C-alpha positions as CSV (number, residue, x, y, z in Angstrom):
1,M,-19.3,-3.5,5.3
2,G,-18.3,-0.1,6.7
3,K,-16.0,2.3,5.0
4,S,-13.9,3.1,8.1
5,L,-10.3,3.9,7.3
6,Y,-9.3,1.9,10.3
7,S,-11.0,-1.4,9.6
8,K,-9.2,-4.6,10.0
9,D,-8.8,-5.1,6.2
10,Q,-7.5,-1.5,5.7
11,T,-5.0,-2.0,8.6
12,N,-3.9,-5.3,7.1
13,L,-3.4,-3.7,3.7
14,A,-1.4,-0.8,5.0
15,N,0.9,-3.2,6.9
16,K,1.4,-5.4,3.8
17,L,2.2,-2.3,1.6
18,K,4.9,-1.2,4.2
19,E,6.2,-4.7,4.5
20,A,6.5,-5.1,0.7
21,R,8.3,-1.7,0.4
22,E,10.8,-2.7,3.1
23,K,11.4,-6.1,1.4
24,A,12.1,-4.3,-1.8
25,K,14.6,-2.1,0.1
26,L,12.9,1.1,-1.1
27,D,12.1,4.2,0.9
28,Q,8.9,6.1,0.7
29,K,10.4,8.9,-1.4
30,A,11.5,6.4,-4.0
31,I,8.1,4.8,-4.2
32,A,6.4,8.2,-4.4
33,K,8.6,9.2,-7.3
34,L,7.8,5.9,-9.2
35,L,4.1,6.5,-8.6
36,G,4.2,10.3,-9.4
37,K,2.9,10.9,-5.8
38,T,4.3,12.7,-2.8
39,Q,6.1,11.0,0.1
40,S,3.3,12.2,2.3
41,Y,0.8,10.2,0.2
42,I,2.9,7.0,0.7
43,S,3.1,7.7,4.4
44,K,-0.6,8.1,4.7
45,V,-1.3,4.9,2.7
46,E,1.1,2.9,4.9
47,S,-0.4,4.3,8.1
48,G,-3.9,3.5,7.0
49,Q,-5.0,7.1,6.8
50,R,-5.6,6.9,3.0
51,R,-7.3,4.3,1.0
52,V,-5.9,2.9,-2.3
53,D,-8.1,1.7,-5.2
54,V,-7.5,-1.4,-7.2
55,I,-5.6,0.4,-9.9
56,E,-3.2,1.9,-7.4
57,L,-2.8,-1.4,-5.7
58,K,-1.8,-3.0,-9.0
59,E,0.9,-0.3,-9.4
60,F,2.2,-1.0,-5.9
61,S,2.1,-4.7,-6.8
62,R,4.1,-4.1,-10.0
63,I,6.8,-1.9,-8.3
64,Y,7.2,-4.3,-5.4
65,K,7.1,-7.4,-7.6
66,Q,4.4,-9.0,-5.5
67,K,1.2,-10.7,-6.6
68,L,-2.0,-8.9,-5.7
69,S,-2.9,-11.8,-3.4
70,F,0.1,-10.8,-1.2
71,F,-1.8,-7.6,-0.2
72,V,-5.3,-8.9,0.1
73,Q,-6.2,-11.3,2.9
74,E,-9.0,-13.7,2.0
75,K,-11.6,-14.7,4.6
Protein backbone atom coordinates (compact mmCIF):
# COMPACT_ATOMS: atom_id res chain seq x y z
CA MET A 1 0.00 0.00 0.00
CA GLY A 2 1.44 3.33 -1.04
CA LYS A 3 1.73 6.39 1.13
CA SER A 4 0.25 8.84 -1.35
CA LEU A 5 -1.51 11.73 0.30
CA TYR A 6 -4.18 11.48 -2.35
CA SER A 7 -5.01 7.80 -2.04
CA LYS A 8 -8.65 6.78 -2.06
CA ASP A 9 -8.54 6.02 1.68
CA GLN A 10 -6.98 9.40 2.48
CA THR A 11 -9.57 11.21 0.39
CA ASN A 12 -12.40 9.31 2.08
CA LEU A 13 -11.04 10.12 5.55
CA ALA A 14 -10.66 13.81 4.70
CA ASN A 15 -14.24 13.92 3.43
CA LYS A 16 -15.56 12.18 6.54
CA LEU A 17 -13.70 14.59 8.83
CA LYS A 18 -15.23 17.55 7.03
CA GLU A 19 -18.68 15.94 7.06
CA ALA A 20 -18.46 15.27 10.81
CA ARG A 21 -17.37 18.84 11.52
CA GLU A 22 -20.25 20.24 9.51
CA LYS A 23 -22.74 17.91 11.24
CA ALA A 24 -21.40 19.15 14.57
CA LYS A 25 -22.01 22.72 13.34
CA LEU A 26 -18.45 23.75 14.12
CA ASP A 27 -16.07 25.78 12.01
CA GLN A 28 -12.41 24.99 11.38
CA LYS A 29 -11.27 27.68 13.79
CA ALA A 30 -13.27 26.16 16.67
CA ILE A 31 -11.90 22.68 15.99
CA ALA A 32 -8.37 24.03 15.76
CA LYS A 33 -8.74 25.65 19.16
CA LEU A 34 -10.08 22.45 20.73
CA LEU A 35 -7.15 20.47 19.30
CA GLY A 36 -4.51 23.09 20.03
CA LYS A 37 -3.76 23.38 16.31
CA THR A 38 -4.08 26.11 13.71
CA GLN A 39 -7.03 26.61 11.37
CA SER A 40 -4.58 25.96 8.54
CA TYR A 41 -3.85 22.50 9.98
CA ILE A 42 -7.57 21.62 9.98
CA SER A 43 -7.93 22.93 6.44
CA LYS A 44 -5.03 20.77 5.24
CA VAL A 45 -6.43 17.69 6.99
CA GLU A 46 -9.87 18.21 5.43
CA SER A 47 -8.43 18.78 1.97
CA GLY A 48 -6.30 15.63 2.21
CA GLN A 49 -3.00 17.54 2.15
CA ARG A 50 -2.07 16.36 5.63
CA ARG A 51 -2.36 12.93 7.21
CA VAL A 52 -3.64 12.27 10.73
CA ASP A 53 -2.42 9.49 12.96
CA VAL A 54 -4.70 7.26 15.02
CA ILE A 55 -4.27 9.38 18.18
CA GLU A 56 -5.35 12.51 16.32
CA LEU A 57 -8.24 10.62 14.76
CA LYS A 58 -9.40 9.59 18.23
CA GLU A 59 -9.42 13.26 19.23
CA PHE A 60 -11.47 14.22 16.18
CA SER A 61 -13.81 11.35 16.99
CA ARG A 62 -14.27 12.55 20.57
CA ILE A 63 -14.90 16.16 19.54
CA TYR A 64 -17.37 15.21 16.82
CA LYS A 65 -19.04 12.55 19.01
CA GLN A 66 -18.60 9.94 16.28
CA LYS A 67 -17.32 6.38 16.51
CA LEU A 68 -13.97 5.71 14.89
CA SER A 69 -15.74 3.43 12.43
CA PHE A 70 -17.53 6.50 11.01
CA PHE A 71 -14.18 7.73 9.67
CA VAL A 72 -12.65 4.48 8.46
CA GLN A 73 -14.14 2.62 5.54
CA GLU A 74 -13.57 -1.12 5.74
CA LYS A 75 -12.93 -3.08 2.58
